N, C-alpha and C positions, 0 to 999 in steps of 0.2 A: 576568669579575667576578661573584662571587656575591652573594646577598642579603645575606650577613653583611658583605661587604666594603663594600657601599653603606651599610649601617647604620653600620658603624665610622666611614666616612668623614664621614657626617652628624654623628655624635656628636663626632668630632674638630673639625669645623668649629664646632660650638657651643661647645666648649672654647675654641678660639682667639678666637671672638667675645666670650665672656665675659671673657677675659683682656685683650683690647684695650679693652674697655668700662672694665675696672677700672684699667687701666694709668695711671700718673701722668706728665705730660710731663717730658722730661728737662730739665735745666738747660741754658741756653746756655752753652757752653764754647769756649775758644779753646785749641789746643794750645800748650804751652810748651816752649821748646828746654831741653835738659839741660846743654849745655856751659856752664860757669861765665861765660865772657865774654859769650855770647849771651843767656844767662838774665838777667844784669844789665842788659843793654841792653833787653831785652824788658820787664823790670820797671820800668824808667824810663818806658816808654810807658804801662804799667798805672797808674802813679802819677799821670799827667797825660795822658790820652789825647786828643790833638788831631791835627788833619790836619798840623800843622806838624812832626810826628815823622818827619823824612825818613830815607830809607835811609842817605844819606851821614852824617847826624849820628850815627845809631846805629853805623854802621861805625867812624866815629872813635872813639866811646865804647868800642867792643869792641876797638879797637886792630887792625883788620883793613881790608884793602881792601874797597872797595864790592862788587866781584865775588865775593870770598871769603866776605864776610858774607852776601850774598844766596844763594850756593850752600849754605853750611852752614845757614843759617836755614830754608831750604826743605826740606833733607834731614832736618832734626830735627823740624820742626812739619808737614811735609807740604803747606805752604802757601807761595805767594809772600809776601814781606814785605808788599806792597801789600794783598793779600787779607786777611792776618792783621790788619793795622793797621785796616782797614775794619771787621772783625769786632769789634775791640776797642772802637773808637769807637762802633759801633752798639750794642754791648751797654751801654756807659757811657751813651750817649744814651737808650737805653730805660729804664734806671733812672731817669734825670733825669726824663723825660717821665712815667714811672709814678709818681714822686714828686709830680707836679703842676706841674712846670716847663713853661713855654710852649714850644712847638717852636721859635719864632723865637729865643728866648733860648738854647736848647739848641744850635741851629745855630751861634750865635755863640761859645758857650763851647767847643765841639768844634773850633773853627778854621774853620768854613765861612764863605765870604764872602756867601753868599746862602742864604735858606731853601730856595728850590727845588733848589739843589745838594744840600743836606743831606737833603731828602726823597728825592731821586733815589738817593743813596747807601743811605739806609735801606731804600727800596724793593727795590734790588738785594739787599741783605743778607737782608731778611724778607719780600719779596714783595708788600708793601703799605706805605701811608704809616704813620707812626707812629699817627696817630689811628685809622685803621682797624684797625691791628694791635691796639691796646688794646681796641677795641670787640670784635673777634673772639676776643680771649683775656680777656675780662672776667672769667672765673672765676678766673683766675691773677692778674689786676691789678685786682680788684674796686674798691678805693677811687679809681682814677684815672680811670675812664671818664666821670665828671661834670666833671672838669677841662677847661678850654678854653684 
């Protein structure tokens, strides 16, 4: 490696660091199925994201067996239904908490029987509790960090 290679590498790393500093965080998204029956079932969960949205209910709504629905859903979204549903609920819950709703009321609204079970789900999804997530991401959710 010559001196020009080393200086080129340093320059490249400076560009990478500058780009990463200026990068905007991506929106949280869940993949959606494309098959009409699966999409209709998935949209029903998006309309009312709760823990009660069972795989069995959605399979019936899609006119499929539980096993067939689960297999096709995973192949189209890349996620097992339970993980997809948890991501949808966590995103919805994050929006509610960010809007100033109390974590305890959000937990009940999304179908969790206990706040601790809800916080555990949220922690699995985002790596920390709802309150800590909002504090750590205050630049993105500025108005909500003061809400308790």
